[in-house]
C-alpha positions in Angstrom: 0.1 0.1 -0.2 2.9 2.4 0.7 4.5 1.6 -2.8 1.7 3.0 -4.3 0.6 6.4 -1.8 4.7 6.9 -3.0 4.0 6.5 -6.6 0.8 8.6 -6.1 3.3 11.1 -4.9 5.6 10.9 -7.2 3.1 11.5 -9.9 1.9 14.4 -8.3 5.5 16.0 -8.0 5.8 14.8 -11.6 2.0 16.4 -12.7 3.3 19.5 -10.3 6.4 20.6 -12.4 4.6 20.0 -15.6 2.2 22.7 -14.9 5.2 24.5 -13.8 7.1 24.2 -16.7 3.7 24.5 -18.7 3.2 27.9 -16.9 6.7 29.4 -17.8 6.5 28.5 -21.5 3.3 30.3 -21.8 5.2 33.5 -20.8 8.0 32.9 -22.9 5.4 32.5 -25.8 3.5 35.6 -24.1 7.2 37.5 -24.7 7.9 36.6 -27.9 4.5 37.3 -29.1 4.4 40.7 -27.6 8.0 41.4 -29.0 7.0 40.3 -32.5 3.6 42.8 -32.1 6.0 45.4 -31.6 8.3 44.8 -34.3 5.6 44.0 -36.9 4.5 48.1 -35.6 7.8 49.5 -35.5 8.1 47.7 -39.8 4.8 49.4 -40.5 5.9 52.6 -39.0 9.2 52.8 -41.2 6.8 51.8 -44.4 4.6 54.5 -43.9 7.3 56.8 -43.5 9.3 55.5 -46.3 6.4 56.0 -48.7 6.4 59.3 -47.6 9.8 60.2 -48.7 8.9 58.6 -51.7 6.2 60.9 -52.4 8.2 63.8 -52.0 11.0 62.7 -53.4 8.5 62.3 -56.6 7.2 66.3 -56.0 11.3 67.0 -56.2 12.2 65.6 -59.1 8.7 66.8 -61.1 9.5 70.0 -59.3 13.3 70.3 -60.9 12.0 69.5 -64.3 10.0 71.8 -63.8 12.5 74.5 -62.7 14.6 72.8 -65.7 12.1 73.7 -68.0 11.4 77.8 -67.1 7.2 76.8 -66.2 7.3 77.0 -62.6 3.4 76.9 -61.5 3.8 75.8 -58.0 5.0 78.2 -55.2 5.9 76.2 -52.2 3.0 77.5 -49.7 3.8 81.1 -47.9 4.4 80.7 -44.3 2.8 82.2 -41.9 2.7 86.1 -41.1 4.8 86.6 -44.0 3.4 88.0 -47.4 3.4 85.9 -50.6 6.4 87.0 -52.7 5.4 89.6 -55.3 6.0 89.1 -59.0 8.8 91.0 -60.1 8.2 94.1 -63.0 10.1 94.4 -65.5 11.1 97.7 -67.5 10.5 98.7 -70.8 13.1 98.2 -73.3 13.2 101.7 -74.4 14.2 102.8 -70.9 18.1 103.4 -71.0 20.3 101.8 -68.7 22.5 103.7 -66.2 26.5 102.9 -67.1 25.1 102.3 -71.0 26.8 104.0 -73.8 24.3 104.5 -76.6 25.1 104.1 -80.4 23.7 107.1 -81.6 25.2 110.6 -81.3 24.6 112.6 -78.9 
């Protein structure tokens, strides 16, 4: 009879050890899941930043091409508290520029 009691106690000890190991394993898996979730969030943030950078690069490429062609149609937005730049007025060609001599006799 004592042999049976001893065997039952051994089985009870083994079951308790298995339960403890299972709990530790479950905690480890939960930590791994949390780490993977955090990494996924960072990857998504990085992907969004890459998309923004790509869009900005494409916009800059288009603006550069427009500048090279000389037909700029967009201006950067005015900063708060500043007036938008005024277009330059060109002087008529008939006006003489100071310091220049005309070819006609005086």
